[in-house]
C-alpha positions as CSV (number, residue, x, y, z in Angstrom):
1,M,0.0,0.0,0.0
2,S,1.1,3.6,-0.6
3,L,-0.1,4.6,2.9
4,G,-0.5,2.0,5.6
5,V,-3.4,1.1,7.9
6,G,-2.4,1.7,11.5
7,E,-4.1,1.7,14.9
8,G,-7.8,0.7,14.6
9,G,-7.3,-1.6,11.6
10,N,-7.9,-5.3,11.6
11,G,-6.0,-8.2,10.0
12,I,-2.4,-8.7,9.0
13,G,-0.6,-7.8,5.8
14,P,-2.6,-7.7,2.5
15,D,-5.7,-8.8,4.4
16,R,-5.7,-5.7,6.7
17,T,-8.8,-3.6,6.8
18,P,-9.4,-0.1,8.2
19,G,-11.7,-1.4,10.9
20,E,-15.2,-0.4,11.8
21,G,-17.4,1.3,14.3
22,N,-15.8,3.5,17.0
23,E,-12.5,1.7,16.8
24,R,-11.9,2.2,13.1
25,I,-8.9,4.2,11.9
26,L,-9.1,8.0,12.2
27,K,-6.5,8.8,9.6
28,R,-4.1,7.1,7.2
29,I,-0.5,6.7,8.1
30,P,1.0,9.9,6.5
31,R,4.0,8.3,4.8
32,N,5.0,5.1,3.0
33,A,6.5,2.5,5.2
34,Q,10.3,2.3,4.6
35,G,12.2,-0.9,3.9
36,L,14.3,-2.4,6.7
37,W,17.2,-3.7,4.5
38,N,20.6,-2.8,6.0
39,L,19.3,-0.2,8.4
40,G,21.4,-1.9,11.1
41,A,24.6,-0.9,9.2
42,K,27.0,1.3,11.2
43,E,27.0,3.8,8.3
44,V,23.4,4.7,8.8
45,S,23.2,7.8,10.9
46,V,19.8,9.2,10.1
47,V,16.4,7.6,9.6
48,F,12.8,8.5,8.8
49,H,11.8,10.3,5.6
50,D,12.4,13.7,7.2
51,G,15.5,12.7,9.3
52,R,13.9,13.5,12.6
53,L,16.0,10.8,14.3
54,S,19.8,11.1,13.9
55,V,23.0,10.2,15.7
56,D,23.9,13.2,17.8
57,D,24.8,13.8,21.4
58,I,22.9,17.1,21.7
59,Y,20.7,15.6,24.5
60,E,23.5,13.4,25.9
61,N,21.7,10.1,25.1
62,G,23.3,9.7,21.7
63,F,20.5,10.9,19.4
64,N,18.6,13.9,18.2
65,S,15.0,12.7,18.3
66,P,11.4,13.8,18.8
67,A,11.8,12.6,22.4
68,E,14.8,15.0,22.9
69,E,16.1,14.6,26.5
70,W,13.4,12.1,27.3
71,L,14.8,9.4,25.1
72,P,16.4,6.8,27.4
73,S,20.1,6.2,27.4
74,G,21.6,2.8,26.6
75,L,20.2,2.3,23.1
76,D,22.8,0.4,21.1
77,S,22.0,1.9,17.7
78,I,19.9,4.3,15.7
79,L,17.8,1.3,14.7
80,A,17.1,0.5,18.4
81,A,16.1,4.2,18.9
82,Q,13.8,4.1,15.8
83,S,12.0,1.0,17.0
84,I,10.3,2.6,20.0
85,F,8.8,5.6,18.2
86,P,5.9,3.8,16.5
87,L,4.7,2.9,20.0
88,T,4.1,6.5,20.7
89,S,2.3,7.4,17.5
90,M,-1.5,7.8,17.7
91,A,-2.0,6.6,14.2
92,E,0.5,3.8,14.2
93,M,0.2,2.0,17.5
94,A,-0.7,4.1,20.5
95,G,-4.3,5.0,19.7
96,S,-6.2,8.1,20.8
97,K,-6.1,9.8,24.1
98,G,-8.7,8.1,26.4
99,E,-8.6,4.8,24.5
100,N,-5.9,3.0,26.6
101,Q,-3.3,3.6,29.2
102,V,-0.4,4.0,26.8
103,A,-2.2,6.6,24.6
104,G,-3.0,8.6,27.7
105,A,0.5,8.4,29.0
106,V,2.2,9.5,25.8
107,N,-0.3,12.3,25.4
108,D,1.2,13.7,28.7
109,R,4.8,13.1,27.7
110,I,6.3,11.0,25.0
111,D,8.4,8.8,27.3
112,L,5.7,7.9,29.8
113,G,4.2,5.1,27.7
114,W,7.4,3.1,27.3
115,P,7.5,1.8,30.9
116,I,3.9,0.6,30.6
117,I,4.8,-1.3,27.4
118,A,8.0,-2.8,29.0
119,K,6.0,-4.1,31.9
120,R,3.4,-5.7,29.6
121,V,6.3,-7.5,27.8
122,R,8.3,-8.7,30.8
123,I,5.4,-10.1,32.8
124,I,4.9,-12.7,30.0
125,P,6.9,-15.6,31.5
126,E,8.5,-16.7,28.2
127,Y,9.6,-13.1,27.4
128,G,10.9,-12.5,30.9
129,S,13.1,-15.5,31.0
130,A,14.3,-14.9,27.4
131,F,15.5,-11.4,28.4
132,V,17.3,-12.8,31.4
133,S,19.1,-15.2,29.1
134,A,19.9,-12.7,26.4
135,F,21.3,-9.8,28.5
136,D,24.2,-10.2,30.9
137,H,23.1,-7.3,33.1
138,I,19.5,-8.6,33.5
139,T,19.2,-10.9,36.4
140,A,15.4,-10.9,36.8
141,P,12.4,-10.1,34.4
142,E,11.4,-7.0,36.4
143,E,14.7,-5.3,35.3
144,V,13.7,-5.3,31.7
145,T,13.0,-1.8,30.3
146,I,12.2,-0.4,26.9
147,V,15.9,-0.1,26.3
148,E,16.4,-3.9,26.3
149,I,13.3,-4.4,24.2
150,A,14.6,-1.9,21.7
151,N,18.1,-3.3,21.6
152,A,16.6,-6.8,21.0
153,L,14.4,-5.6,18.2
154,A,17.4,-3.8,16.6
155,A,19.6,-6.9,16.9
156,F,16.9,-9.0,15.2
157,M,16.3,-6.5,12.4
158,T,20.0,-6.0,11.8
159,L,20.6,-9.8,11.3
160,E,17.3,-10.6,9.5
161,F,17.4,-7.8,7.0
162,Q,21.0,-7.9,5.9
163,S,21.4,-7.9,2.1
164,F,24.9,-8.3,0.6
165,D,24.7,-10.9,-2.1
166,S,23.1,-9.3,-5.1
167,P,24.3,-9.7,-8.7
168,F,25.9,-6.2,-8.3
169,D,27.8,-7.4,-5.2
170,R,29.1,-10.4,-7.2
171,Y,30.1,-8.0,-10.0
172,L,32.0,-5.8,-7.5
173,A,33.7,-8.9,-6.1
174,G,35.2,-9.7,-9.5
175,N,32.5,-11.8,-11.3
176,R,32.3,-9.9,-14.6
177,T,29.4,-12.2,-15.8
178,A,27.2,-11.4,-12.8
179,L,25.5,-8.5,-14.7
180,S,23.7,-8.8,-18.1
181,G,24.6,-6.4,-20.9
182,Q,21.5,-4.3,-20.2
183,Q,22.3,-4.2,-16.5
184,L,25.9,-3.1,-17.3
185,Q,24.5,-0.3,-19.5
186,G,22.2,0.7,-16.7
187,M,25.2,0.8,-14.3
188,E,27.1,3.0,-16.6
189,L,24.2,5.4,-16.8
190,F,23.6,5.3,-13.1
191,F,27.2,6.3,-12.2
192,G,27.5,8.4,-15.3
193,T,25.4,10.7,-17.5
194,A,22.0,9.9,-15.7
195,N,23.5,11.6,-12.6
196,C,21.8,9.0,-10.2
197,A,25.0,8.7,-8.1
198,T,24.9,12.4,-7.3
199,C,22.6,11.5,-4.5
200,H,22.6,7.6,-4.5
201,S,26.2,7.2,-3.5
202,G,28.2,5.1,-1.1
203,Q,27.9,1.5,-0.1
204,F,24.2,1.5,0.2
205,L,23.6,4.0,-2.6
206,S,22.3,6.8,-0.5
207,D,24.1,10.0,0.5
208,Q,21.9,10.1,3.7
209,E,20.9,13.6,2.7
210,F,17.6,15.3,1.8
211,H,16.4,16.4,-1.7
212,A,13.2,17.8,-3.2
213,L,11.8,15.8,-6.1
214,A,8.4,17.4,-6.4
215,L,6.7,14.0,-5.9
216,P,2.9,14.1,-6.3
217,P,1.3,14.9,-2.9
218,F,-1.7,13.1,-1.4
219,G,-3.0,11.7,1.8
220,P,-3.1,13.4,5.2
221,G,0.6,14.5,5.0
222,R,2.8,14.7,8.1
223,T,1.6,18.2,9.0
224,R,3.2,20.4,11.7
225,R,1.0,21.4,14.6
226,F,0.4,24.8,13.2
227,D,-0.2,23.9,9.6
228,P,-3.7,25.1,8.6
229,A,-4.0,22.7,5.6
230,V,-3.1,19.2,4.5
231,R,0.5,19.1,3.3
232,D,3.9,17.5,3.9
233,V,6.9,19.8,3.9
234,G,9.4,17.0,4.5
235,R,12.7,17.9,6.2
236,M,11.6,21.5,6.9
237,G,9.2,20.0,9.5
238,E,12.3,18.9,11.5
239,S,14.8,21.7,10.7
240,D,12.4,24.7,10.5
241,D,14.6,25.9,7.6
242,L,12.8,27.1,4.5
243,E,15.7,25.7,2.4
244,D,14.6,22.2,3.4
245,A,11.0,22.6,2.2
246,Y,9.7,19.4,0.5
247,R,13.1,17.6,0.8
248,F,13.1,14.0,1.8
249,R,15.8,11.5,2.7
250,T,17.5,9.7,-0.1
251,P,16.4,6.1,0.2
252,M,19.0,3.3,0.1
253,L,18.5,1.3,-3.1
254,R,19.5,-2.3,-2.2
255,N,16.4,-4.5,-2.7
256,A,14.5,-1.5,-4.2
257,S,12.7,-3.9,-6.5
258,L,11.1,-5.5,-3.4
259,T,9.8,-2.3,-1.8
260,A,7.2,-0.9,-4.1
261,P,5.5,1.5,-4.1
262,Y,8.0,4.3,-4.3
263,G,8.5,7.8,-2.9
264,H,8.0,9.1,0.6
265,N,4.2,8.6,0.2
266,G,4.3,5.6,-2.2
267,A,3.2,7.8,-5.2
268,Y,4.5,5.5,-7.9
269,P,3.7,1.8,-8.2
270,T,6.7,0.7,-10.2
271,L,10.5,1.4,-10.3
272,R,10.1,2.5,-13.9
273,R,7.6,5.2,-13.0
274,M,9.9,6.4,-10.3
275,V,12.8,6.6,-12.7
276,E,10.7,8.4,-15.2
277,H,9.9,11.0,-12.5
278,H,13.6,11.6,-12.0
279,V,14.0,12.1,-15.7
280,D,11.3,14.7,-16.0
281,P,9.8,15.7,-12.6
282,M,7.3,18.3,-13.8
283,Q,5.9,16.3,-16.7
284,E,5.4,13.3,-14.4
285,L,3.9,15.4,-11.7
286,Q,1.3,16.8,-14.2
287,Q,0.5,13.4,-15.6
288,W,0.2,11.7,-12.2
289,S,-3.3,10.4,-11.4
290,P,-4.9,9.3,-8.1
291,R,-5.2,5.9,-9.7
292,D,-1.4,5.6,-9.3
293,A,-1.8,5.5,-5.5
294,N,-2.5,2.2,-4.0
295,L,-4.8,3.1,-1.2
296,I,-7.1,0.8,0.7
297,S,-10.7,2.0,0.5
298,V,-11.6,4.1,3.5
299,P,-14.9,5.9,2.7
300,W,-14.9,8.1,5.7
301,L,-11.5,9.5,4.8
302,A,-11.8,9.6,1.1
303,A,-12.8,13.3,0.8
304,A,-9.4,14.3,2.2
305,D,-7.2,11.8,0.3
306,F,-6.4,14.1,-2.7
307,V,-7.6,17.5,-1.5
308,V,-4.0,18.8,-1.6
309,Q,-4.0,18.4,-5.4
310,D,-6.7,21.1,-5.5
311,D,-4.6,23.6,-3.4
312,R,-3.0,25.6,-6.2
313,L,-0.8,27.6,-3.8
314,E,0.6,24.5,-2.2
315,M,1.2,22.8,-5.5
316,D,3.0,26.0,-6.7
317,R,5.2,25.9,-3.7
318,L,6.0,22.2,-4.2
319,E,6.9,22.8,-7.8
320,R,9.3,25.7,-7.0
321,H,11.3,23.5,-4.6
322,L,13.1,21.1,-6.9
323,D,16.7,19.8,-6.5
324,I,17.0,17.8,-9.7
325,E,17.1,18.8,-13.4
326,P,15.4,17.0,-16.2
327,I,17.6,14.9,-18.4
328,E,17.3,13.3,-21.8
329,L,17.0,9.5,-21.7
330,S,15.5,7.1,-24.3
331,D,13.1,4.4,-23.3
332,A,15.8,1.9,-23.8
333,E,18.1,3.8,-21.4
334,I,15.3,3.9,-18.8
335,D,14.8,0.2,-19.2
336,A,18.6,-0.3,-18.6
337,L,18.5,1.8,-15.5
338,V,15.5,-0.3,-14.1
339,A,17.4,-3.5,-15.0
340,F,20.4,-2.3,-13.0
341,L,18.2,-1.4,-10.0
342,E,16.8,-4.9,-10.2
343,A,20.4,-6.2,-10.1
344,L,20.7,-4.7,-6.5
345,T,18.3,-7.4,-5.2
346,G,19.8,-9.9,-2.8
347,T,19.6,-13.6,-3.5
348,D,20.1,-16.1,-0.6
349,S,20.1,-13.2,1.9
350,V,16.5,-12.4,0.8
351,T,15.1,-15.8,0.0
352,S,16.5,-17.6,3.1
353,P,16.1,-15.3,6.1
354,V,17.8,-16.2,9.4
355,F,14.6,-16.6,11.4
356,G,11.6,-16.1,9.1
357,S,8.1,-15.4,10.3
358,P,7.0,-17.1,13.5
359,T,3.7,-19.1,13.6
360,A,3.0,-17.7,17.0
361,V,4.5,-15.4,19.7
362,P,4.6,-15.8,23.5
363,S,1.9,-13.0,24.0
364,G,-0.6,-15.0,22.0
365,L,-1.3,-11.9,19.9
366,L,-0.1,-13.5,16.7
367,E,-1.3,-16.9,15.6
368,M,-0.8,-17.8,11.9
C-alpha cells in the first residue's frame, strides 16, 4: 500500500482492513513504510523520511530525536532508537487519548508510555526468561526496560534484514558475468550521465541527505502542529529551515525492487515510473493520477485523500522547490536503469532469512 493502515485496523498484511465502528482508523499513516534492509549498518546515521532521528549527542543520550532529552540512554544503535517511536504514535500503535493507558501516557509526555509497554512484555513468562538469558546485566524479568526491548528488536532486524549478495555485489567482487549487458548499460548510466549517483552514492547507494523531487502529494501528510491545511513539507518540519522545504531523505537502493510503491508517500507503483519521474519531474507530476496511488478503500477518509491536489498555492510551492534537473533519456536507457536497479536485489540473503516469520509469539497476539 502507498499509505498504511495503522491503529484501529484489523488483520495482517494484505488482508488488513481499516476497521469499523468506534475503533476504526481515524487517519491514514501519513507516509509510506520504509524498507528495513541494511538499516542496522553502522554507516546509517539518520532515519525516517524527514530525518527526525539522527545520531547526535545534543541531548547526551546519543540521538537527536522527537523525544529530545526524554529518550532513554543505553540504546545500542539508531535502529534501536527508531524501533520505539511507532509505539508513541497515535495513528501507528498508541491510539487516541482516552482509548488506553499507553495513549493517555504519551499524550502527557512521549516517554511515559514506554515503561507501561515494557511491563506488559516482561510479565509474560517466556519473554521475561528470554531477556534474562539474552542480556548479561539482566538478572530478573522486572529489570527489563524499553531499552532492552529496543536493543533486542534492533539486533533481530540487523541480522534478519542484511542484504549483501546481489548480482551487483558479485560483480564488484570480480565476477564480470554477474550482470547482463542491459544491467551493465544501466550501471554506466547510473554512475555516469544519468546523474543518479549524485545522491545515490556510497555502499548503500544513499548520501543520507535530503532532496526535493516534487513528488505528487496526497493523503493526510505529516503536518506540523500549526499547519492550517493538509501538506507535507518534509525535512523542513524537522529543521524549520525554508531551504529544506519538500526535501526527503535519499532512500537506500538495495532491494529496491522489493519495496514498491516508491517515494515518501508511495506515489509511484513501479520502479520504472519512479525513474521516469527523476528524468522529467514536472511532466510526471502533471501526468500523475490518483489511480497511481495504492490506497485501501476508507470511505470516511476519502474526501481528504487528494484534497492537496486542488490547493494551487501549495502545488506551486511544491513545484518551486526542486533539486533535480530534467535529463534526456531514451526508453531503452530507462529500461537499462531499471534493469540495473533490479540487479541490486539480494539472493540467498533475501530468500533464506535467518529466522523467518513465526507461527506464534509468547503473548498470543499472533497466531498464523
